[in-house]
C-alpha positions, -999 to +999 in steps of 0.1 A: -415+813-593-426+782-572-452+757-583-473+743-554-488+709-561-517+696-540-509+660-534-528+652-502-562+635-502-571+599-497-556+567-512-558+561-549-585+538-564-573+545-599-552+514-603-561+479-590-525+469-586-515+501-569-540+504-541-531+522-510-508+549-525-514+586-529-532+593-562-503+615-576-480+584-572-500+562-596-479+555-626-485+564-662-459+549-685-438+539-656-436+574-641-458+587-613-486+611-623-467+637-601-436+634-623-457+641-654-471+672-639-437+684-628-422+677-661-448+698-679-440+728-657-403+722-660-408+726-698-418+762-691-388+768-669-404+762-635-381+740-615-390+748-579-418+728-564-436+727-530-456+695-527-485+696-502-488+660-490-512+642-467-521+606-472-489+585-470-468+616-476-437+595-467-440+577-500-436+610-518-407+619-496-390+586-503-395+589-540-376+622-542-350+611-517-342+581-540-350+600-572-314+599-585-313+561-581-347+556-597-337+576-628-303+558-633-290+524-642-271+508-613-250+478-605-252+464-569-223+442-557-240+423-529-207+407-517-189+441-515-220+460-505-213+487-531-235+504-557-222+517-591-243+542-609-244+541-647-260+566-671-269+588-642-299+609-651-318+634-630-339+666-632-330+702-624-356+704-597-357+717-562-385+699-543-400+707-509-424+681-496-446+693-467-470+672-446-501+693-446-523+668-428-545+639-437-578+656-436-569+692-447-589+708-475-570+722-504-572+758-492-559+748-458-530+729-474-519+760-493-522+782-462-497+759-444-469+764-469-468+802-468-433+803-452-420+784-483-433+811-507-407+839-510-417+855-544-448+877-547-464+854-572-468+816-572-486+788-589-509+762-574-521+731-592-538+698-584-518+666-583-544+647-603-549+668-634-531+668-667-533+695-693-514+714-721-522+748-705-496+773-715-486+784-680-462+811-695-492+827-713-514+824-682-488+842-660-485+870-686-523+873-686-524+873-648-498+902-647-518+922-672-551+918-653-534+928-620-557+907-598-548+888-567-558+855-582-562+839-617-580+806-621-576+785-652-609+772-666-615+746-692-644+729-709-662+704-686-655+667-691-690+658-682-686+653-645-674+687-635-693+716-621-698+744-646-689+779-634-708+811-642-683+835-659-690+870-672-677+883-705-647+900-689-636+868-672-650+874-637-668+847-618-704+856-613-721+839-584-757+848-591-759+844-628-785+822-646-772+789-658-752+792-689-758+771-720-737+740-723-717+754-753-706+783-730-699+762-699-665+763-682-652+744-652-623+750-628-591+734-643-575+733-609-546+756-618-541+790-602-517+819-604-518+837-571-503+868-555-487+861-521-513+885-505-540+859-510-527+841-479-548+866-459-579+851-475-571+814-468-588+810-434-605+778-424-604+742-436-621+748-469-613+741-506-591+766-523-617+773-549-644+782-524-620+804-503-609+824-534-645+827-547-660+837-513-632+862-504-620+876-538-647+872-565-671+899-552-643+924-549-632+917-585-599+902-574-605+867-590-602+865-628-604+834-651-580+823-678-599+804-705-582+773-719-597+756-749-571+728-752-564+696-735-573+692-698-585+662-678-587+651-642-572+616-636-598+603-611-608+569-623-592+537-636-606+545-670-589+580-669-556+563-661-560+538-690-568+566-714-537+586-703-516+555-705-527+549-741-518+585-751-484+581-735-477+548-751-487+561-785-463+590-781-491+616-784-495+627-747-505+664-751-492+674-717-456+664-724-453+657-761-428+685-768-403+673-741-407+636-740 
């Protein structure tokens, strides 16, 4: 099953010393945020990725083209113009990087990679969120529910829009506001059936396209996650994640570090 990572958008303002790079390429513990996300999925056995790039997508392409070198120790003989690789390390990943446009919304980005999705089910996640969501359990839940789309939801961090969710997990668009203790927000992780491509029309966000086209028909269900989840959107977010990583307690990757 392929994991689609939304890595377009505008330049990062997360790190003062790394201005002008795609947000997923901002480093946490010396590794790009994108690597952290991919590593967490790889821990569940998902090693095929489709990355939807946009802003400076060439930097993402170059990172994976040179990935083997980045991960290894090397000796460069400048006189002989040779490179010797030591302690060569890499990942068991197959990565497809697609330029989905500078100004594309997330739904339009996903629509453009349809030809790269061969299985009936695939995963979509944002390139700027970290979590310890058990994707294996979420996929099992998705299969039991039998819907076209399952959206992971988590507790709001304080700056996220709360969703109205019924007791059975359906998104309700005309409900009264829920109490804060019952509030949930989109965790930017989806398990989708390939047939949803027929609903991804127009340059709109993936959430709005799924909600507008599937929710009223009961084909969009939510998977509630009570554990760790956070968007990495600000410099403060990055510092907090860096501190967790340096302390060896990063919840999104602690079992496989």
